[in-house]
N, C-alpha and C positions, 0 to 999 in steps of 0.2 A: 450493580456494577461497582467494582472496587474504586474508591475515590469519592463515593457518596454523591449527594444531590448536585454538588457543584460540577462534578465531572459530567453527569448526565445532562445538566443544563447547558454546559458549554458544547457538548457533543451535538445537541439539537440546534445550535445556532449555525447560520451560514458562515462561510469563511470571512466575509466582510464583517459580519456581526462579531465574530471572535476577535478580529483586529480592533474593532471599535470598543469592545468591552475591555480589552487589555489596555488600550490607550486611555480610556476613561478611568479605569482603576488606578493606573499609575499616576495620572494627573491629580486625581482626587487624593491619593496618598501623599503626594508631594505637597499639595496645597495645605492639607490638614497639618502635616508636620511642620511646614513653614509657619503656619499660623500659631502653632504651639511654641515655636522658637521666638516669634515676635512677642508673645505674651511673657515668655521667660526673660527676654532681654529688658523688659520694662522694670524688672526687679533686680537687675544687676548688670554689671559691665561684662564685656567679652575680653578674655585674655588671649594673648598670642599662643600660649601653650595649648589652650583648649582648641584653638583653630587647627594647630598642627595635629592633634590627636584625632580630630574629626576627619582631616584629610587622609590619614592612615586608615581610618575605619572605612571611608568611602572606597578607597582603592582596594582594600581587602574584599569588601562585599562585591564590587564590580568584577574582581578576579574570580570569585566563587560563582558569580552569576554566569560569567563566560564559560566556565567549566560545565555548569549544569545545562546551559544552552547547547554547548557542543555535544554533550552526552545524549541529550534528548534528540537532537538532530541526527546524530549517528545512528541511534536506534531506529528512527523513522526511515532513514535511507537504507539501512540494512534490510528492513522488511520489504521495502520497495524493490531492492535489488534481488531479493529472494523470489518475489513474484515475477519479476522480469526473467530471471533464470529459468523458472519453471515453465514459462511459455515456450522457451526454446527447447527445453527437454521434452515437453509434450508434443511439439511439432515433429521432433525427430522420432519419437516413439510411434506416433500415428503413421508417419511416412514409412518407417520400417515395417510396421504391421501391414500396411497396404501392399508393399512390395512382396512380402512373404505370402500374402494371400494369393498372389498371382500364380503360385506354385500348386494351388489346389485344383481339383477338378470341378467342373460345373455340376450342379448349380451353386456350389458353395463359394466359388470364386466370385461370381457376380453378386451374390447376396451380401457377402462380407464387404466387398468393395463399395457397394451402394450404401451400406450402413456406415462405413468409415467416412464416406463423403458427407453424409447427412450429419454424422456426429461432429465432424470438423466445422460444418456450417453452424451448428448449434453452439459449439464452444466459442466461436467468434462472436455470435449474437449474445451469448451469455455474458461474456466479458464486457460488452458494451451496453448491456441492458440497464435501464433505469431501475432504481431500487424497488419501485412498485411493481415491476414486471419480473423480478427475479424468481419468484416462486413458480411461475408458469414455465420459465426457461429451465429451471432446475428439474421440474417434473419431466420435461421432454428429454433432458440430459440423462436422467436416471433410467427412463424407459429405453432409450437407445443403448445404454450400457447393458441392460438386461437382454435386449435383442442381440447385441453383438456377442455376448457370452453364450447365448443359446445357439447362435449360428456357429460359433467356434466348437461347441460340444457336438453339433450335428456334423461338423466337418472332420471329426476325429479320425474316422476310418480313412478318409482321403489323405489327411496329413500323415497318417501312419504308413500308408502305401508309398508315399514319397519320402519317408524318413525325416520329416520335419516337425513331428509332433512336439518335441521338447522346445524347439525354436519358436513354434507358434504360440505355445502356452506362455513362454517367458515374455514374448513380445506383447501379447494381449494383457497379461498380468501387469506389465509395466504401464500400459495405457490406463488400466483401471486404477492402479496405485497413484498415478499422477493426477487423476481426477480428484482423488481424496486430498492429495497434497495441495492442489490449487484451491480447493474449497477451504481447507484449514488456513492457508496463507492469506486468504481474503478475510478471515475472521480475526487473525492475530493483529493486535495493535500495540502501540507503546503503552505500557501499564498506566492505567488511569492515575494511580498514586504518584507516578513520576510527573505527569502533567499538572496535577493539582499542586505538587510541591514546587514545580517551576512557576506556576501562577503566584503562589504565596511568596516565593522569593523575589519575584519581579515587583510585587507590591511593596514588600518590606524595603528593598533596595531603593525604590522610588521615594519612599518616605524618608529614608536617610539622606538621599540627594536633596530633597526639598528642604530638609532641616538645615543643611549647611549653605544653601544658595542665598546670595544676597543681591548681586547686581542683576539688572535686567538682561544684559547680554548673556549671562550665565543661564538664565531661565530659557532664553531662546535656544541655547545649545542643549539644555535638558529636554526641551520639547522635541527637538529633532531626534535626540537619542531615544526618547520614548516611542516616537513614530517608527524608527528603525527596528526597535525591539518588537513592537506590535506586528510589523511586517514579517519579521523572522519567525515569530510564534505562529502566525497565520500559515506560513509555509510548512511548518512542522505539522500543524493541524491538517493541512491539505494532504500531505504525504500519509497521514494516519487515517485517511478515509478512502480505502481502496475502491469502494463501489460508488461513492458520491463525490469524491474530490476531483479537481481538474487535472491533477498530476497522477496519471495512471500508467501502468506498464504498457508498452507498445505491443499490439497484437500483430505486428507485421510478419513475424515468423509463421503464425497460424494462417494469415491471409495468403502468404506465399505458398504455403502447403496446400491450401484450398485450391488455388489456381493451378498448381501442379497436378493435383489429383484429378481435377476436372478436365485438364488437358491430356491426361493419360488414362483413358478408360481401359478396362481389361483387354479389349480387342487389340490395343496397341502392342501388347506383350506377346501376341501370337504371330507377329510378322515373320519371324525366322522359321517357326514351325510350318507356316503356310508355304513358305518358299521351298521347303523340303519336299512337299507333296507334289 
C-alpha cells in the first residue's frame, strides 16, 4: 500500500484507536518540544522579537494544517457522495430493467423478474455485509449476474418480437456496469500518502505549538485543540472505510426498490390484458 507501514498500521486500527494514536502523538510531540525549549532557555534569555516570530510561525502552520484537513475531508466526502449516488443509479437501473422485463413472453418474464428480485436482495445484503462475509456475498452476486445475462440471451427472440431488443440490452448492460462501478467505488480511498502527510503535519504542528506554550491555561487550550483534531481525523478515517466504517451510504433507495418489486409480481402487470378477454 502506498504510504508504507504507517498507513497499513493505522488502517488496521479501530476508529477509537486512530483517535487515541493521533491524540497521543500530538501530545508527545508537544511535550518533547516544550522540554527542548525549557533546556534552551536555561542557556539564554527570551527576547520579545523572538516571541513575535514564533507567533507568526504558529499561525502559518495552523493555516496550512487547516487547508490540509479541509482537502483530506473533501476527498473523503467526495468518495462517500459518489457511493451514495451510485446506490440511487443502481436502484433506478434495476427498476427500469424489471419494468421492461414485463414486456417479454413467459417463461422469460417470470424468470428474469425472479432473478432481478433475488439480485436486489443480494445487493442490499452485500452493502451491509461484515468484511468477513464479503467474499461469500460477492460470489452470490457474480453468480446472479451470470444467470441474469443468460436469461437475457435466452429471451432475445421474445424481445425481438416485441421490438424491445435494444432497450433490453441497454438496460441490463447498465445494471452490469453499475455492479462494477459500485465495486470499484468501495475500493477507492483517500490516497494513503495524503493521510500519512496529514499525520506528519499534525505531529509537526503540535511540536511547534508545544515549543511556544508557557502558561498552564495555554496548555489546556492546546489539549482541547488536539482532542478536536483527533476527532476530526477519526471522522475522515471513518469516511475512508466504506465496508467497515460507521458512516456508510444509505441503502434506502435499494430497500425501497426491493419492497416495490416484491409488491408488484409479474401477474400485476396483466390486469388490463385480462380485462380485455
